[in-house]
OpenMM code with the backbone's topology and positions (N, CA, C; nanometers):
from openmm import Vec3, app, unit

residues = "MET ALA ALA THR ILE ASN THR ARG ARG THR GLY ARG LEU GLU GLY GLU PHE VAL VAL LEU LEU ILE GLY MET ARG ILE ASN ARG TRP TRP LYS VAL GLY GLN TRP LEU ARG VAL ALA LEU GLY MET GLN ARG MET LEU ASN GLU LEU ASN VAL HIS PRO GLU LEU GLY PHE LEU GLY SER GLU SER TRP PHE GLY ARG THR THR MET MET VAL SER TYR TRP ARG SER MET ASP GLN LEU LEU ALA TYR ALA LYS SER ARG ASP ASN VAL HIS LEU PRO ALA TRP ARG ALA PHE ASN LYS LEU VAL GLY THR ASN GLY ASP VAL GLY ILE TRP HIS GLU SER TYR LYS SER ARG PRO GLY ASP TYR GLU ASN ILE TYR VAL ASN MET PRO PRO PHE GLY LEU ALA ASN ALA GLY GLN ALA ILE GLU ALA THR GLY SER TYR ALA HIS ALA ALA THR ARG LEU ALA ALA THR LYS THR ALA".split()
positions = [
    Vec3(-3.2617, 0.4837, -8.2112),
    Vec3(-3.2188, 0.4971, -8.0786),
    Vec3(-3.3330, 0.5884, -7.9693),
    Vec3(-3.3915, 0.5291, -7.8532),
    Vec3(-3.5022, 0.6152, -7.8088),
    Vec3(-3.4618, 0.7335, -7.7573),
    Vec3(-3.5443, 0.8236, -7.7844),
    Vec3(-3.4904, 0.9769, -7.7094),
    Vec3(-3.5118, 0.9921, -7.5508),
    Vec3(-3.4242, 1.0570, -7.5153),
    Vec3(-3.4188, 1.0690, -7.3752),
    Vec3(-3.5052, 1.1572, -7.3261),
    Vec3(-3.5599, 1.1108, -7.1766),
    Vec3(-3.6855, 1.1843, -7.1583),
    Vec3(-3.6029, 1.2788, -7.0324),
    Vec3(-3.6231, 1.3763, -7.0282),
    Vec3(-3.5652, 1.4843, -6.9220),
    Vec3(-3.6324, 1.5523, -6.7915),
    Vec3(-3.6888, 1.4222, -6.7433),
    Vec3(-3.7617, 1.4389, -6.6471),
    Vec3(-3.7208, 1.3462, -6.5574),
    Vec3(-3.7692, 1.3641, -6.4069),
    Vec3(-3.7500, 1.2310, -6.3048),
    Vec3(-3.8584, 1.1400, -6.3115),
    Vec3(-3.8402, 1.0414, -6.3408),
    Vec3(-3.9247, 0.9252, -6.3658),
    Vec3(-3.8869, 0.8004, -6.2906),
    Vec3(-3.9955, 0.7404, -6.2411),
    Vec3(-3.9792, 0.5875, -6.1577),
    Vec3(-4.0375, 0.4849, -6.2411),
    Vec3(-3.9944, 0.3640, -6.2180),
    Vec3(-4.0736, 0.2303, -6.2863),
    Vec3(-4.1258, 0.1823, -6.2109),
    Vec3(-4.2599, 0.1320, -6.2278),
    Vec3(-4.3296, 0.0771, -6.1545),
    Vec3(-4.3753, -0.0669, -6.2159),
    Vec3(-4.4223, -0.1734, -6.1422),
    Vec3(-4.4524, -0.2914, -6.1875),
    Vec3(-4.5672, -0.3342, -6.0849),
    Vec3(-4.7008, -0.3981, -6.1313),
    Vec3(-4.7710, -0.3886, -6.0350),
    Vec3(-4.7367, -0.5636, -5.9855),
    Vec3(-4.7626, -0.5690, -5.8614),
    Vec3(-4.7432, -0.7228, -5.7792),
    Vec3(-4.6031, -0.7688, -5.7907),
    Vec3(-4.5714, -0.8830, -5.7727),
    Vec3(-4.4334, -0.9459, -5.7674),
    Vec3(-4.3924, -0.9786, -5.8947),
    Vec3(-4.2436, -0.9650, -5.9145),
    Vec3(-4.1900, -0.9805, -6.0672),
    Vec3(-4.0600, -1.0380, -6.0122),
    Vec3(-3.9989, -1.0567, -6.1352),
    Vec3(-3.8561, -1.1289, -6.0996),
    Vec3(-3.7669, -1.0495, -6.1611),
    Vec3(-3.6502, -1.0202, -6.1210),
    Vec3(-3.5354, -0.9608, -6.1937),
    Vec3(-3.4319, -1.0841, -6.2195),
    Vec3(-3.3971, -1.1087, -6.3386),
    Vec3(-3.2741, -1.2262, -6.3673),
    Vec3(-3.1417, -1.1497, -6.4313),
    Vec3(-3.0653, -1.1775, -6.3228),
    Vec3(-2.9178, -1.0956, -6.4063),
    Vec3(-2.8649, -1.2879, -6.4863),
    Vec3(-2.8064, -1.2435, -6.5797),
    Vec3(-2.7694, -1.3285, -6.6685),
    Vec3(-2.6491, -1.3233, -6.7768),
    Vec3(-2.5563, -1.4068, -6.7974),
    Vec3(-2.4566, -1.3511, -6.8873),
    Vec3(-2.3446, -1.4763, -6.9049),
    Vec3(-2.2384, -1.4415, -6.9686),
    Vec3(-2.1272, -1.5148, -6.9879),
    Vec3(-2.0059, -1.4317, -6.9781),
    Vec3(-1.8796, -1.5264, -6.9547),
    Vec3(-1.7717, -1.4678, -6.9280),
    Vec3(-1.6801, -1.5415, -7.0396),
    Vec3(-1.5963, -1.4918, -7.1416),
    Vec3(-1.5310, -1.5397, -7.2319),
    Vec3(-1.3782, -1.5729, -7.1525),
    Vec3(-1.3414, -1.7051, -7.1348),
    Vec3(-1.2186, -1.7065, -7.0680),
    Vec3(-1.1116, -1.7553, -7.1551),
    Vec3(-1.1442, -1.7873, -7.2848),
    Vec3(-1.0436, -1.8278, -7.3880),
    Vec3(-1.0831, -1.7505, -7.5338),
    Vec3(-1.0667, -1.6385, -7.5420),
    Vec3(-1.1151, -1.5515, -7.6510),
    Vec3(-1.1082, -1.5843, -7.7831),
    Vec3(-0.9745, -1.6779, -7.7794),
    Vec3(-0.9572, -1.7511, -7.9278),
    Vec3(-1.0351, -1.8452, -7.9288),
    Vec3(-1.0998, -1.8925, -7.8848),
    Vec3(-1.1905, -2.0048, -7.9156),
    Vec3(-1.3356, -1.9697, -7.9399),
    Vec3(-1.3166, -1.8601, -8.0553),
    Vec3(-1.4564, -1.8272, -8.1062),
    Vec3(-1.5615, -1.8860, -8.1325),
    Vec3(-1.5584, -2.0036, -8.1549),
    Vec3(-1.6759, -2.0803, -8.1779),
    Vec3(-1.7433, -2.1381, -8.0789),
    Vec3(-1.6585, -2.1453, -7.9628),
    Vec3(-1.7372, -2.1531, -7.8273),
    Vec3(-1.8321, -2.0617, -7.7901),
    Vec3(-1.7562, -1.9505, -7.7869),
    Vec3(-1.8158, -1.8371, -7.7073),
    Vec3(-1.9282, -1.7873, -7.7750),
    Vec3(-1.9019, -1.7716, -7.9357),
    Vec3(-1.9983, -1.6899, -8.0268),
    Vec3(-2.1443, -1.8050, -8.0236),
    Vec3(-2.1336, -1.9634, -8.0243),
    Vec3(-2.2264, -2.0010, -8.0259),
    Vec3(-2.3134, -1.9894, -7.8864),
    Vec3(-2.2706, -1.9803, -7.7659),
    Vec3(-2.3377, -1.9288, -7.6282),
    Vec3(-2.4042, -1.8025, -7.6728),
    Vec3(-2.3294, -1.6969, -7.7485),
    Vec3(-2.4071, -1.5534, -7.7575),
    Vec3(-2.5161, -1.5664, -7.8554),
    Vec3(-2.5139, -1.6461, -7.9617),
    Vec3(-2.6112, -1.6884, -8.0599),
    Vec3(-2.7473, -1.7522, -7.9833),
    Vec3(-2.7029, -1.8588, -7.8960),
    Vec3(-2.8151, -1.9181, -7.8184),
    Vec3(-2.8788, -1.8289, -7.7328),
    Vec3(-2.8485, -1.7045, -7.6773),
    Vec3(-2.8855, -1.6097, -7.5897),
    Vec3(-2.9892, -1.5266, -7.7040),
    Vec3(-2.9129, -1.5004, -7.8443),
    Vec3(-3.0096, -1.4235, -7.9122),
    Vec3(-3.1209, -1.4755, -7.9416),
    Vec3(-3.1069, -1.6170, -7.9817),
    Vec3(-3.2256, -1.6822, -8.0163),
    Vec3(-3.3310, -1.7009, -7.9182),
    Vec3(-3.2990, -1.6840, -7.7755),
    Vec3(-3.3858, -1.7124, -7.6577),
    Vec3(-3.4559, -1.5751, -7.6639),
    Vec3(-3.3944, -1.4636, -7.6602),
    Vec3(-3.4547, -1.3324, -7.6774),
    Vec3(-3.5489, -1.3199, -7.7765),
    Vec3(-3.5152, -1.3488, -7.9207),
    Vec3(-3.6125, -1.3518, -8.0001),
    Vec3(-3.7340, -1.4328, -7.9681),
    Vec3(-3.7112, -1.5426, -7.9564),
    Vec3(-3.8178, -1.5857, -7.8890),
    Vec3(-3.9275, -1.5608, -7.7890),
    Vec3(-3.8542, -1.5099, -7.7046),
    Vec3(-3.9362, -1.4353, -7.5716),
    Vec3(-4.0110, -1.3185, -7.6271),
    Vec3(-3.9488, -1.2263, -7.7067),
    Vec3(-4.0099, -1.1086, -7.7062),
    Vec3(-4.1176, -1.1149, -7.8455),
    Vec3(-4.1197, -1.2562, -7.9012),
    Vec3(-4.2436, -1.2773, -7.9828),
    Vec3(-4.3825, -1.3318, -7.9087),
    Vec3(-4.3263, -1.4027, -7.7806),
    Vec3(-4.4363, -1.4682, -7.6846),
    Vec3(-4.4444, -1.4241, -7.5648),
    Vec3(-4.4712, -1.3126, -7.5496),
    Vec3(-4.5028, -1.2647, -7.4295),
    Vec3(-4.5945, -1.3242, -7.3147),
    Vec3(-4.6603, -1.3994, -7.3658),
    Vec3(-4.7260, -1.5092, -7.2559),
    Vec3(-4.6212, -1.6002, -7.1704),
    Vec3(-4.5001, -1.6068, -7.2397),
    Vec3(-4.4167, -1.6653, -7.1513),
    Vec3(-4.3449, -1.6115, -7.0290),
    Vec3(-4.4109, -1.4588, -6.9998),
    Vec3(-4.3627, -1.3916, -6.8595),
    Vec3(-4.2651, -1.3135, -6.9158),
    Vec3(-4.1749, -1.2918, -7.0154),
    Vec3(-4.0583, -1.2248, -7.0113),
    Vec3(-4.1134, -1.0671, -7.0466),
    Vec3(-4.0584, -0.9572, -6.9579),
    Vec3(-4.0995, -0.8491, -6.9734),
    Vec3(-4.0128, -0.7387, -7.0511),
    Vec3(-3.8802, -0.7772, -7.0633),
    Vec3(-3.8019, -0.6796, -7.1174),
    Vec3(-3.6762, -0.7050, -7.0636),
    Vec3(-3.5613, -0.6558, -7.1219),
    Vec3(-3.4120, -0.6784, -7.0693),
    Vec3(-3.3215, -0.5380, -7.1137),
    Vec3(-3.2086, -0.5204, -7.0535),
    Vec3(-3.1119, -0.4128, -7.1193),
    Vec3(-2.9793, -0.5123, -7.1007),
    Vec3(-2.8951, -0.4910, -7.1945),
    Vec3(-2.7490, -0.5649, -7.1849),
    Vec3(-2.6183, -0.4986, -7.2030),
    Vec3(-2.5182, -0.5673, -7.1425),
    Vec3(-2.4080, -0.4884, -7.1645),
    Vec3(-2.3019, -0.5853, -7.2125),
    Vec3(-2.1860, -0.5568, -7.3270),
    Vec3(-2.0869, -0.6502, -7.3715),
    Vec3(-1.9587, -0.6265, -7.3388),
    Vec3(-1.8787, -0.7214, -7.3077),
    Vec3(-1.7412, -0.7346, -7.2860),
    Vec3(-1.7182, -0.8317, -7.2687),
    Vec3(-1.5850, -0.8613, -7.1905),
    Vec3(-1.5363, -1.0183, -7.1771),
    Vec3(-1.6382, -1.0762, -7.0823),
    Vec3(-1.6886, -1.0035, -6.9726),
    Vec3(-1.8245, -1.0773, -6.9264),
    Vec3(-1.9135, -0.9654, -6.9544),
    Vec3(-2.0167, -1.0651, -7.0226),
    Vec3(-2.1487, -1.0038, -7.0569),
    Vec3(-2.2579, -1.0168, -6.9702),
    Vec3(-2.3495, -0.9085, -6.9663),
    Vec3(-2.4574, -0.9143, -6.8539),
    Vec3(-2.5716, -0.8494, -6.9339),
    Vec3(-2.6798, -0.9145, -6.8779),
    Vec3(-2.8061, -0.8911, -6.9220),
    Vec3(-2.9157, -0.8884, -6.7923),
    Vec3(-2.9801, -0.7567, -6.7711),
    Vec3(-3.0903, -0.7699, -6.6530),
    Vec3(-3.2374, -0.7936, -6.7209),
    Vec3(-3.2923, -0.9122, -6.6808),
    Vec3(-3.4346, -0.9074, -6.7618),
    Vec3(-3.5131, -0.9022, -6.6398),
    Vec3(-3.6416, -0.8958, -6.6712),
    Vec3(-3.7511, -0.8985, -6.5984),
    Vec3(-3.8512, -0.9690, -6.6397),
    Vec3(-3.9223, -1.0561, -6.5485),
    Vec3(-4.0128, -1.1589, -6.5517),
    Vec3(-4.1342, -1.1253, -6.4816),
    Vec3(-4.2432, -1.1985, -6.5114),
    Vec3(-4.3820, -1.1576, -6.4486),
    Vec3(-4.3702, -1.2449, -6.3172),
    Vec3(-4.3199, -1.3428, -6.3207),
    Vec3(-4.3054, -1.4220, -6.2153),
    Vec3(-4.2012, -1.5364, -6.2130),
    Vec3(-4.1873, -1.5957, -6.1053),
    Vec3(-4.0322, -1.7197, -6.0751),
    Vec3(-4.1245, -1.8326, -6.1707),
    Vec3(-4.2641, -1.8673, -6.1464),
    Vec3(-4.2996, -1.9867, -6.2159),
    Vec3(-4.2961, -1.9651, -6.3662),
    Vec3(-4.3040, -1.8615, -6.4323),
    Vec3(-4.3006, -1.8405, -6.5570),
    Vec3(-4.1488, -1.8574, -6.5946),
    Vec3(-4.0600, -1.7837, -6.5169),
    Vec3(-3.9212, -1.7998, -6.5517),
    Vec3(-3.8733, -1.9590, -6.5482),
    Vec3(-3.8984, -2.0372, -6.4597),
    Vec3(-3.8720, -2.1568, -6.4217),
    Vec3(-3.9522, -2.2335, -6.5176),
    Vec3(-4.0643, -2.2256, -6.5991),
    Vec3(-4.1392, -2.3070, -6.6738),
    Vec3(-4.0808, -2.2990, -6.8093),
    Vec3(-4.0277, -2.1565, -6.8219),
    Vec3(-3.9118, -2.1367, -6.9491),
    Vec3(-3.7979, -2.2231, -6.9887),
    Vec3(-3.7448, -2.2101, -6.8397),
    Vec3(-3.6212, -2.2799, -6.8447),
    Vec3(-3.6248, -2.4170, -6.8590),
    Vec3(-3.7329, -2.4933, -6.8159),
    Vec3(-3.7483, -2.6317, -6.8088),
    Vec3(-3.8288, -2.6995, -6.9377),
    Vec3(-3.8465, -2.5782, -7.0081),
    Vec3(-3.9914, -2.6599, -7.1322),
    Vec3(-3.8856, -2.7168, -7.2501),
    Vec3(-3.9620, -2.7928, -7.2936),
    Vec3(-3.8975, -2.9139, -7.4149),
    Vec3(-3.9516, -2.8063, -7.5604),
    Vec3(-4.0562, -2.7198, -7.5421),
    Vec3(-4.0968, -2.6915, -7.6307),
    Vec3(-4.0198, -2.5182, -7.6816),
    Vec3(-3.9352, -2.4743, -7.5989),
    Vec3(-3.9089, -2.3519, -7.6222),
    Vec3(-3.7193, -2.3803, -7.6680),
    Vec3(-3.6587, -2.2442, -7.6650),
    Vec3(-3.5290, -2.2574, -7.7092),
    Vec3(-3.4179, -2.2691, -7.5977),
    Vec3(-3.4461, -2.2554, -7.4753),
    Vec3(-3.3550, -2.2353, -7.3785),
    Vec3(-3.3021, -2.3821, -7.3534),
    Vec3(-3.3906, -2.4559, -7.3259),
    Vec3(-3.3654, -2.6344, -7.3023),
    Vec3(-3.2487, -2.7025, -7.3775),
    Vec3(-3.2699, -2.6832, -7.5168),
    Vec3(-3.1766, -2.7150, -7.6185),
    Vec3(-3.0449, -2.6470, -7.5890),
    Vec3(-3.0597, -2.5387, -7.5806),
    Vec3(-2.9271, -2.4545, -7.6021),
    Vec3(-2.8552, -2.4848, -7.4577),
    Vec3(-2.8977, -2.4912, -7.3652),
    Vec3(-2.8370, -2.5420, -7.2223),
    Vec3(-2.8003, -2.6952, -7.2396),
    Vec3(-2.8562, -2.7856, -7.3111),
    Vec3(-2.7913, -2.9173, -7.3514),
    Vec3(-2.6743, -2.8695, -7.4441),
    Vec3(-2.6817, -2.8095, -7.5286),
    Vec3(-2.6056, -2.7847, -7.5972),
    Vec3(-2.4600, -2.7287, -7.5849),
    Vec3(-2.5167, -2.6658, -7.4807),
    Vec3(-2.3608, -2.5703, -7.3917),
    Vec3(-2.3153, -2.7104, -7.3180),
    Vec3(-2.3740, -2.7636, -7.2335),
    Vec3(-2.3040, -2.8765, -7.1547),
    Vec3(-2.2307, -2.9731, -7.2583),
    Vec3(-2.2598, -3.0008, -7.3554),
    Vec3(-2.2203, -3.1105, -7.4375),
    Vec3(-2.0985, -3.0433, -7.5345),
    Vec3(-2.1095, -2.8988, -7.5612),
    Vec3(-1.9983, -2.8379, -7.6278),
    Vec3(-1.8952, -2.7777, -7.5392),
    Vec3(-1.9298, -2.7208, -7.4243),
    Vec3(-1.8394, -2.6758, -7.3266),
    Vec3(-1.8429, -2.7336, -7.1829),
    Vec3(-1.9198, -2.7596, -7.1619),
    Vec3(-1.9403, -2.8533, -7.0064),
    Vec3(-1.8499, -2.7502, -6.9127),
    Vec3(-1.7795, -2.8391, -6.8530),
    Vec3(-1.6749, -2.7582, -6.7569),
    Vec3(-1.5437, -2.7442, -6.8006),
    Vec3(-1.5224, -2.7451, -6.9328),
    Vec3(-1.3767, -2.7295, -6.9745),
    Vec3(-1.2987, -2.6044, -6.9815),
    Vec3(-1.3931, -2.4767, -6.9164),
    Vec3(-1.3346, -2.3381, -6.8969),
    Vec3(-1.2886, -2.2577, -7.0060),
    Vec3(-1.3651, -2.3010, -7.1173),
    Vec3(-1.3640, -2.2107, -7.2539),
    Vec3(-1.4659, -2.0711, -7.2353),
    Vec3(-1.5767, -2.0899, -7.1813),
    Vec3(-1.6601, -2.0124, -7.1904),
    Vec3(-1.7496, -2.0310, -7.0411),
    Vec3(-1.7669, -1.9113, -6.9414),
    Vec3(-1.8264, -1.9222, -6.8255),
    Vec3(-1.9747, -1.8761, -6.8417),
    Vec3(-2.0673, -1.9302, -6.7846),
    Vec3(-2.2093, -1.8881, -6.7826),
    Vec3(-2.2370, -1.8546, -6.6393),
    Vec3(-2.3417, -1.7715, -6.6260),
    Vec3(-2.3717, -1.7365, -6.4972),
    Vec3(-2.5500, -1.6912, -6.4929),
    Vec3(-2.6040, -1.7040, -6.3899),
    Vec3(-2.7402, -1.6371, -6.3762),
    Vec3(-2.7288, -1.5926, -6.2223),
    Vec3(-2.8231, -1.5158, -6.1929),
    Vec3(-2.8982, -1.4687, -6.0395),
    Vec3(-3.0247, -1.4263, -6.0881),
    Vec3(-3.1238, -1.4884, -5.9992),
    Vec3(-3.2630, -1.4300, -5.9903),
    Vec3(-3.3322, -1.3901, -5.8728),
    Vec3(-3.3917, -1.2928, -5.8531),
    Vec3(-3.4392, -1.2323, -5.7372),
    Vec3(-3.5958, -1.2249, -5.7841),
    Vec3(-3.6713, -1.2450, -5.6708),
    Vec3(-3.8124, -1.2316, -5.6503),
    Vec3(-3.8248, -1.0825, -5.5856),
    Vec3(-3.8889, -1.0337, -5.6598),
    Vec3(-3.9259, -0.8647, -5.5810),
    Vec3(-4.0910, -0.8406, -5.5573),
    Vec3(-4.0969, -0.8189, -5.4527),
    Vec3(-4.2371, -0.7915, -5.4068),
    Vec3(-4.2770, -0.6452, -5.3868),
    Vec3(-4.4118, -0.6036, -5.3842),
    Vec3(-4.4276, -0.4480, -5.3725),
    Vec3(-4.3572, -0.4210, -5.2504),
    Vec3(-4.3107, -0.2928, -5.2336),
    Vec3(-4.2301, -0.2466, -5.1375),
    Vec3(-4.0921, -0.2911, -5.1140),
    Vec3(-4.0368, -0.3579, -5.1946),
    Vec3(-3.9230, -0.4205, -5.2010),
    Vec3(-3.8165, -0.3411, -5.2679),
    Vec3(-3.8623, -0.2424, -5.3657),
    Vec3(-3.7683, -0.1955, -5.4802),
    Vec3(-3.8436, -0.0344, -5.4913),
    Vec3(-3.7181, 0.0046, -5.5396),
    Vec3(-3.7682, 0.1693, -5.5885),
    Vec3(-3.6292, 0.1898, -5.6777),
    Vec3(-3.6487, 0.2986, -5.7830),
    Vec3(-3.5739, 0.3437, -5.8619),
    Vec3(-3.5795, 0.4834, -5.9286),
    Vec3(-3.5063, 0.5355, -5.9733),
    Vec3(-3.5118, 0.6589, -6.0287),
    Vec3(-3.4379, 0.6770, -6.1500),
    Vec3(-3.4942, 0.7407, -6.2691),
    Vec3(-3.4398, 0.7543, -6.3831),
    Vec3(-3.4450, 0.8934, -6.4362),
    Vec3(-3.3320, 0.9646, -6.4509),
    Vec3(-3.3334, 1.1549, -6.4986),
    Vec3(-3.2332, 1.1214, -6.6125),
    Vec3(-3.2922, 1.2282, -6.7153),
    Vec3(-3.2210, 1.2131, -6.8422),
    Vec3(-3.1805, 1.1096, -6.9104),
    Vec3(-3.2946, 0.9935, -6.8945),
    Vec3(-3.2578, 0.8727, -6.9708),
    Vec3(-3.3696, 0.8277, -7.0717),
    Vec3(-3.3107, 0.7488, -7.1706),
    Vec3(-3.4351, 0.7044, -7.2649),
    Vec3(-3.5102, 0.5953, -7.1932),
    Vec3(-3.6301, 0.5340, -7.2126),
    Vec3(-3.6777, 0.4429, -7.1280),
    Vec3(-3.5849, 0.3217, -7.1056),
    Vec3(-3.5821, 0.2851, -6.9972),
    Vec3(-3.4781, 0.1940, -6.9413),
    Vec3(-3.4933, 0.0935, -6.8395),
    Vec3(-3.4466, 0.0057, -6.8101),
    Vec3(-3.4876, -0.0892, -6.6760),
    Vec3(-3.6210, -0.0990, -6.6487),
    Vec3(-3.6528, -0.1168, -6.5534),
    Vec3(-3.7761, -0.1261, -6.4879),
    Vec3(-3.8948, -0.0440, -6.5583),
    Vec3(-3.8218, 0.0934, -6.5624),
    Vec3(-3.9327, 0.1977, -6.6284),
    Vec3(-3.9667, 0.1245, -6.7677),
    Vec3(-3.8892, 0.0573, -6.8502),
    Vec3(-3.9159, 0.0128, -6.9676),
    Vec3(-4.0033, -0.1276, -6.9784),
    Vec3(-3.9494, -0.1929, -6.8851),
    Vec3(-4.0113, -0.3132, -6.8823),
    Vec3(-4.1739, -0.2851, -6.8063),
    Vec3(-4.1950, -0.2083, -6.7298),
    Vec3(-4.3375, -0.1716, -6.6553),
    Vec3(-4.3743, -0.0495, -6.7270),
    Vec3(-4.4146, 0.0408, -6.6086),
    Vec3(-4.4439, 0.1480, -6.6313),
    Vec3(-4.3685, 0.2640, -6.5751),
    Vec3(-4.3388, 0.3719, -6.6745),
    Vec3(-4.2414, 0.4715, -6.6227),
    Vec3(-4.3761, 0.5895, -6.5840),
    Vec3(-4.3373, 0.6765, -6.4780),
    Vec3(-4.4249, 0.7623, -6.4353),
    Vec3(-4.3477, 0.8546, -6.3555),
    Vec3(-4.3890, 0.9821, -6.3812),
    Vec3(-4.3089, 1.1002, -6.2985),
    Vec3(-4.2925, 1.1019, -6.1473),
    Vec3(-4.1480, 1.0905, -6.1146),
    Vec3(-4.1194, 1.0798, -5.9913),
    Vec3(-4.1575, 1.2090, -5.9135),
    Vec3(-4.2975, 1.2305, -5.8760),
    Vec3(-4.3345, 1.3646, -5.8203),
    Vec3(-4.4378, 1.3096, -5.7027),
    Vec3(-4.4459, 1.4068, -5.5993),
    Vec3(-4.5478, 1.3429, -5.5005),
    Vec3(-4.4871, 1.2143, -5.4095),
    Vec3(-4.5524, 1.1112, -5.4031),
    Vec3(-4.5269, 1.0179, -5.3186),
    Vec3(-4.3845, 0.9122, -5.3873),
    Vec3(-4.3828, 0.9673, -5.5097),
    Vec3(-4.2716, 0.8965, -5.6003),
    Vec3(-4.1300, 1.0154, -5.5865),
    Vec3(-4.1228, 1.0962, -5.5306),
    Vec3(-4.0515, 1.1995, -5.5378),
    Vec3(-3.9009, 1.1676, -5.4711),
    Vec3(-3.9125, 1.0691, -5.3618),
    Vec3(-3.7783, 1.0526, -5.2789),
    Vec3(-3.7847, 0.8908, -5.2736),
    Vec3(-3.6518, 0.8378, -5.2596),
    Vec3(-3.6449, 0.6922, -5.2431),
    Vec3(-3.7513, 0.6042, -5.1380),
    Vec3(-3.7526, 0.6766, -5.0427),
    Vec3(-3.7941, 0.6053, -4.9055),
    Vec3(-3.9547, 0.6393, -4.9244),
    Vec3(-4.0078, 0.7152, -4.9844),
    Vec3(-4.1548, 0.7143, -5.0255),
    Vec3(-4.1935, 0.6409, -5.1492),
    Vec3(-4.0946, 0.6216, -5.2417),
    Vec3(-4.1260, 0.5264, -5.3381),
    Vec3(-4.1106, 0.3890, -5.2754),
    Vec3(-4.0686, 0.3648, -5.1828),
    Vec3(-4.0434, 0.2267, -5.1517),
    Vec3(-4.1949, 0.2293, -5.0648),
    Vec3(-4.2256, 0.3054, -4.9842),
    Vec3(-4.3941, 0.3067, -4.9108),
    Vec3(-4.4933, 0.3030, -5.0326),
    Vec3(-4.4772, 0.3959, -5.1380),
    Vec3(-4.6027, 0.4011, -5.2340),
    Vec3(-4.5869, 0.2607, -5.2932),
    Vec3(-4.4702, 0.1837, -5.2993),
    Vec3(-4.4827, 0.0429, -5.3900),
    Vec3(-4.5677, -0.0379, -5.3298),
    Vec3(-4.5613, -0.0331, -5.2004),
    Vec3(-4.6535, -0.1448, -5.1027),
    Vec3(-4.7970, -0.1183, -5.1393),
    Vec3(-4.8648, -0.0077, -5.1682),
    Vec3(-4.9817, -0.0069, -5.2118),
    Vec3(-5.0259, 0.0066, -5.3228),
    Vec3(-4.9285, -0.0039, -5.4403),
    Vec3(-4.9352, 0.0253, -5.5639),
    Vec3(-4.9927, -0.0696, -5.6240),
] * unit.nanometer
topology = app.Topology()
chain = topology.addChain("A")
for resn in residues:
    res = topology.addResidue(resn, chain)
    for name in ("N", "CA", "C"):
        topology.addAtom(name, app.Element.getBySymbol(name[0]), res)
């Protein structure tokens, strides 16, 4: 487990980037074979993405429950879409398997939302936290000077 950093820090990432929220919802918990295959498919994708940084994946944070959620960071929308459509990577076969196994039968729900972020469109703060979120996917710097307050972090992002 990563050590807690007991200072105010902010996460910076140069240029545009993408935030992808993705997850699944277990609608019929007794259908273990259905939702476990979906979860294992996501783990295979994460393993592949962590081994191949050239695909554009920068990092992620996950939460588990009936509805799971992962926040991930990508270098660009083009790279995210290329990964999703690539016949050479894990995602497309996993997507096809989901549609064949589950489709619209209601056993397992899957979802995602993706957002492009440009300089000046985001700000963040981390206090008494281990490396986390954008500060873990990008660069964590001390939140002092022009990074001390939300409004000035937004303004500083435009020129970073």
